[in-house]
N, CA, C and O atoms as CSV, one atom per row, in Angstrom:
chain,resi,resn,atom,element,x,y,z
A,1,MET,N,N,-35.374,32.382,-17.628
A,1,MET,CA,C,-35.671,30.988,-17.279
A,1,MET,C,C,-34.510,30.081,-17.661
A,1,MET,O,O,-34.076,29.232,-16.882
A,2,PHE,N,N,-34.021,30.281,-18.876
A,2,PHE,CA,C,-32.933,29.438,-19.365
A,2,PHE,C,C,-31.667,29.666,-18.542
A,2,PHE,O,O,-30.965,28.717,-18.192
A,3,LEU,N,N,-31.379,30.943,-18.233
A,3,LEU,CA,C,-30.198,31.258,-17.420
A,3,LEU,C,C,-30.340,30.668,-16.019
A,3,LEU,O,O,-29.356,30.224,-15.427
A,4,GLY,N,N,-31.561,30.662,-15.491
A,4,GLY,CA,C,-31.783,30.100,-14.158
A,4,GLY,C,C,-31.481,28.617,-14.106
A,4,GLY,O,O,-30.881,28.136,-13.146
A,5,THR,N,N,-31.896,27.882,-15.141
A,5,THR,CA,C,-31.628,26.440,-15.149
A,5,THR,C,C,-30.140,26.176,-15.299
A,5,THR,O,O,-29.617,25.238,-14.696
A,6,ILE,N,N,-29.443,26.992,-16.099
A,6,ILE,CA,C,-27.990,26.833,-16.242
A,6,ILE,C,C,-27.321,27.070,-14.894
A,6,ILE,O,O,-26.443,26.310,-14.485
A,7,PHE,N,N,-27.742,28.130,-14.206
A,7,PHE,CA,C,-27.165,28.463,-12.899
A,7,PHE,C,C,-27.390,27.325,-11.903
A,7,PHE,O,O,-26.483,26.953,-11.158
A,8,LEU,N,N,-28.610,26.777,-11.897
A,8,LEU,CA,C,-28.924,25.680,-10.980
A,8,LEU,C,C,-28.092,24.449,-11.287
A,8,LEU,O,O,-27.575,23.804,-10.375
A,9,SER,N,N,-27.960,24.118,-12.569
A,9,SER,CA,C,-27.189,22.925,-12.927
A,9,SER,C,C,-25.720,23.102,-12.560
A,9,SER,O,O,-25.074,22.159,-12.104
A,10,VAL,N,N,-25.187,24.315,-12.759
A,10,VAL,CA,C,-23.795,24.589,-12.384
A,10,VAL,C,C,-23.633,24.470,-10.873
A,10,VAL,O,O,-22.644,23.920,-10.389
A,11,LEU,N,N,-24.604,24.986,-10.135
A,11,LEU,CA,C,-24.556,24.928,-8.675
A,11,LEU,C,C,-24.559,23.482,-8.196
A,11,LEU,O,O,-23.768,23.110,-7.330
A,12,VAL,N,N,-25.451,22.666,-8.760
A,12,VAL,CA,C,-25.524,21.247,-8.395
A,12,VAL,C,C,-24.213,20.549,-8.732
A,12,VAL,O,O,-23.719,19.732,-7.955
A,13,LEU,N,N,-23.646,20.877,-9.907
A,13,LEU,CA,C,-22.385,20.276,-10.323
A,13,LEU,C,C,-21.271,20.633,-9.343
A,13,LEU,O,O,-20.463,19.779,-8.978
A,14,LEU,N,N,-21.228,21.897,-8.919
A,14,LEU,CA,C,-20.211,22.331,-7.961
A,14,LEU,C,C,-20.367,21.602,-6.627
A,14,LEU,O,O,-19.379,21.180,-6.026
A,15,ILE,N,N,-21.607,21.456,-6.169
A,15,ILE,CA,C,-21.865,20.750,-4.908
A,15,ILE,C,C,-21.412,19.292,-5.023
A,15,ILE,O,O,-20.790,18.756,-4.106
A,16,LEU,N,N,-21.727,18.655,-6.156
A,16,LEU,CA,C,-21.327,17.261,-6.359
A,16,LEU,C,C,-19.814,17.124,-6.375
A,16,LEU,O,O,-19.261,16.202,-5.776
A,17,ILE,N,N,-19.138,18.052,-7.070
A,17,ILE,CA,C,-17.665,18.015,-7.120
A,17,ILE,C,C,-17.097,18.197,-5.718
A,17,ILE,O,O,-16.146,17.517,-5.333
A,18,TYR,N,N,-17.694,19.131,-4.945
A,18,TYR,CA,C,-17.223,19.388,-3.581
A,18,TYR,C,C,-17.366,18.138,-2.718
A,18,TYR,O,O,-16.446,17.777,-1.984
A,19,ILE,N,N,-18.531,17.471,-2.808
A,19,ILE,CA,C,-18.768,16.249,-2.032
A,19,ILE,C,C,-17.786,15.156,-2.465
A,19,ILE,O,O,-17.235,14.431,-1.636
A,20,TRP,N,N,-17.580,15.055,-3.792
A,20,TRP,CA,C,-16.683,14.034,-4.333
A,20,TRP,C,C,-15.265,14.254,-3.844
A,20,TRP,O,O,-14.592,13.312,-3.426
A,21,LEU,N,N,-14.805,15.516,-3.897
A,21,LEU,CA,C,-13.453,15.836,-3.426
A,21,LEU,C,C,-13.343,15.582,-1.924
A,21,LEU,O,O,-12.316,15.094,-1.451
A,22,GLY,N,N,-14.400,15.912,-1.169
A,22,GLY,CA,C,-14.387,15.668,0.267
A,22,GLY,C,C,-14.282,14.184,0.561
A,22,GLY,O,O,-13.557,13.772,1.466
A,23,GLY,N,N,-15.017,13.375,-0.213
A,23,GLY,CA,C,-14.966,11.929,-0.024
A,23,GLY,C,C,-13.580,11.384,-0.334
A,23,GLY,O,O,-13.073,10.513,0.373
A,24,ILE,N,N,-12.972,11.902,-1.395
A,24,ILE,CA,C,-11.622,11.451,-1.758
A,24,ILE,C,C,-10.636,11.809,-0.652
A,24,ILE,O,O,-9.795,10.993,-0.277
A,25,SER,N,N,-10.741,13.034,-0.130
A,25,SER,CA,C,-9.810,13.447,0.918
A,25,SER,C,C,-10.028,12.606,2.176
A,25,SER,O,O,-9.071,12.286,2.881
A,26,LYS,N,N,-11.292,12.245,2.460
A,26,LYS,CA,C,-11.562,11.388,3.622
A,26,LYS,C,C,-10.916,10.023,3.434
A,26,LYS,O,O,-10.311,9.478,4.357
A,27,ILE,N,N,-11.051,9.473,2.222
A,27,ILE,CA,C,-10.457,8.159,1.941
A,27,ILE,C,C,-8.944,8.233,2.101
A,27,ILE,O,O,-8.327,7.344,2.687
A,28,PHE,N,N,-8.342,9.323,1.563
A,28,PHE,CA,C,-6.898,9.455,1.657
A,28,PHE,C,C,-6.452,9.607,3.109
A,28,PHE,O,O,-5.429,9.049,3.505
A,29,SER,N,N,-7.211,10.355,3.900
A,29,SER,CA,C,-6.832,10.531,5.307
A,29,SER,C,C,-6.966,9.211,6.052
A,29,SER,O,O,-6.169,8.920,6.944
A,30,LYS,N,N,-7.984,8.393,5.689
A,30,LYS,CA,C,-8.131,7.084,6.320
A,30,LYS,C,C,-6.936,6.207,5.978
A,30,LYS,O,O,-6.362,5.561,6.855
A,31,ILE,N,N,-6.561,6.184,4.690
A,31,ILE,CA,C,-5.410,5.382,4.265
A,31,ILE,C,C,-4.150,5.884,4.960
A,31,ILE,O,O,-3.325,5.089,5.409
A,32,GLY,N,N,-4.004,7.210,5.048
A,32,GLY,CA,C,-2.827,7.790,5.684
A,32,GLY,C,C,-2.744,7.416,7.155
A,32,GLY,O,O,-1.675,7.034,7.633
A,33,SER,N,N,-3.858,7.520,7.886
A,33,SER,CA,C,-3.837,7.191,9.314
A,33,SER,C,C,-3.581,5.705,9.508
A,33,SER,O,O,-2.871,5.320,10.437
A,34,TRP,N,N,-4.149,4.859,8.643
A,34,TRP,CA,C,-3.919,3.423,8.738
A,34,TRP,C,C,-2.449,3.117,8.500
A,34,TRP,O,O,-1.865,2.275,9.183
A,35,TYR,N,N,-1.847,3.808,7.521
A,35,TYR,CA,C,-0.431,3.611,7.211
A,35,TYR,C,C,0.437,4.042,8.387
A,35,TYR,O,O,1.408,3.367,8.730
A,36,VAL,N,N,0.084,5.172,9.005
A,36,VAL,CA,C,0.852,5.666,10.151
A,36,VAL,C,C,0.762,4.669,11.306
A,36,VAL,O,O,1.769,4.359,11.942
A,37,VAL,N,N,-0.448,4.167,11.576
A,37,VAL,CA,C,-0.623,3.194,12.661
A,37,VAL,C,C,0.194,1.936,12.377
A,37,VAL,O,O,0.870,1.411,13.262
A,38,LYS,N,N,0.124,1.457,11.128
A,38,LYS,CA,C,0.869,0.261,10.758
A,38,LYS,C,C,2.365,0.475,10.958
A,38,LYS,O,O,3.043,-0.381,11.527
A,39,SER,N,N,2.888,1.617,10.490
A,39,SER,CA,C,4.325,1.865,10.601
A,39,SER,C,C,4.721,2.016,12.076
A,39,SER,O,O,5.801,1.580,12.474
A,40,LYS,N,N,3.852,2.630,12.883
A,40,LYS,CA,C,4.149,2.753,14.317
A,40,LYS,C,C,4.208,1.376,14.961
A,40,LYS,O,O,5.128,1.077,15.724
A,41,MET,N,N,3.214,0.531,14.649
A,41,MET,CA,C,3.201,-0.816,15.215
A,41,MET,C,C,4.450,-1.577,14.785
A,41,MET,O,O,5.061,-2.294,15.578
A,42,PHE,N,N,4.819,-1.407,13.512
A,42,PHE,CA,C,5.988,-2.105,12.986
A,42,PHE,C,C,7.251,-1.646,13.714
A,42,PHE,O,O,8.091,-2.468,14.081
A,43,SER,N,N,7.388,-0.321,13.924
A,43,SER,CA,C,8.587,0.194,14.590
A,43,SER,C,C,8.621,-0.273,16.050
A,43,SER,O,O,9.685,-0.600,16.575
A,44,VAL,N,N,7.442,-0.301,16.706
A,44,VAL,CA,C,7.395,-0.762,18.100
A,44,VAL,C,C,7.797,-2.238,18.168
A,44,VAL,O,O,8.576,-2.635,19.034
A,45,ARG,N,N,7.267,-3.036,17.258
A,45,ARG,CA,C,7.595,-4.453,17.222
A,45,ARG,C,C,9.097,-4.643,16.957
A,45,ARG,O,O,9.748,-5.494,17.563
A,46,TYR,N,N,9.619,-3.840,16.049
A,46,TYR,CA,C,11.045,-3.907,15.708
A,46,TYR,C,C,11.892,-3.589,16.937
A,46,TYR,O,O,12.882,-4.268,17.210
A,47,LEU,N,N,11.495,-2.545,17.679
A,47,LEU,CA,C,12.230,-2.163,18.882
A,47,LEU,C,C,12.148,-3.275,19.926
A,47,LEU,O,O,13.142,-3.579,20.585
A,48,LEU,N,N,10.974,-3.882,20.082
A,48,LEU,CA,C,10.809,-4.951,21.057
A,48,LEU,C,C,11.686,-6.141,20.692
A,48,LEU,O,O,12.344,-6.723,21.554
A,49,ILE,N,N,11.692,-6.500,19.409
A,49,ILE,CA,C,12.509,-7.632,18.966
A,49,ILE,C,C,13.981,-7.338,19.221
A,49,ILE,O,O,14.721,-8.207,19.684
A,50,ASN,N,N,14.405,-6.114,18.919
A,50,ASN,CA,C,15.806,-5.755,19.124
A,50,ASN,C,C,16.164,-5.763,20.603
A,50,ASN,O,O,17.231,-6.250,20.976
A,51,SER,N,N,15.281,-5.227,21.457
A,51,SER,CA,C,15.587,-5.184,22.885
A,51,SER,C,C,15.633,-6.603,23.447
A,51,SER,O,O,16.482,-6.901,24.288
A,52,ASN,N,N,14.731,-7.486,22.997
A,52,ASN,CA,C,14.768,-8.872,23.443
A,52,ASN,C,C,16.054,-9.548,22.990
A,52,ASN,O,O,16.656,-10.325,23.731
A,53,PHE,N,N,16.464,-9.243,21.773
A,53,PHE,CA,C,17.689,-9.815,21.228
A,53,PHE,C,C,18.896,-9.380,22.058
A,53,PHE,O,O,19.766,-10.191,22.375
A,54,TRP,N,N,18.939,-8.088,22.408
A,54,TRP,CA,C,20.070,-7.585,23.172
A,54,TRP,C,C,20.009,-8.073,24.618
A,54,TRP,O,O,21.050,-8.304,25.233
A,55,ASN,N,N,18.811,-8.232,25.167
A,55,ASN,CA,C,18.705,-8.681,26.549
A,55,ASN,C,C,19.115,-10.139,26.687
A,55,ASN,O,O,19.718,-10.528,27.687
A,56,SER,N,N,18.791,-10.938,25.689
A,56,SER,CA,C,19.152,-12.342,25.739
A,56,SER,C,C,20.597,-12.507,25.278
A,56,SER,O,O,21.109,-13.626,25.243
């Protein structure tokens, strides 16, 4: 009985850690994709400004 409760608590702890790590990785991937989009927009804007500068 005692070993069973230890096993269950360890299992629950592992599941919680797995969910927590998954949530962290999701947050990091969201931040990463947002950063990539921002840098892409910035580079596109930079190219547009430069092309307008050279055209004028």
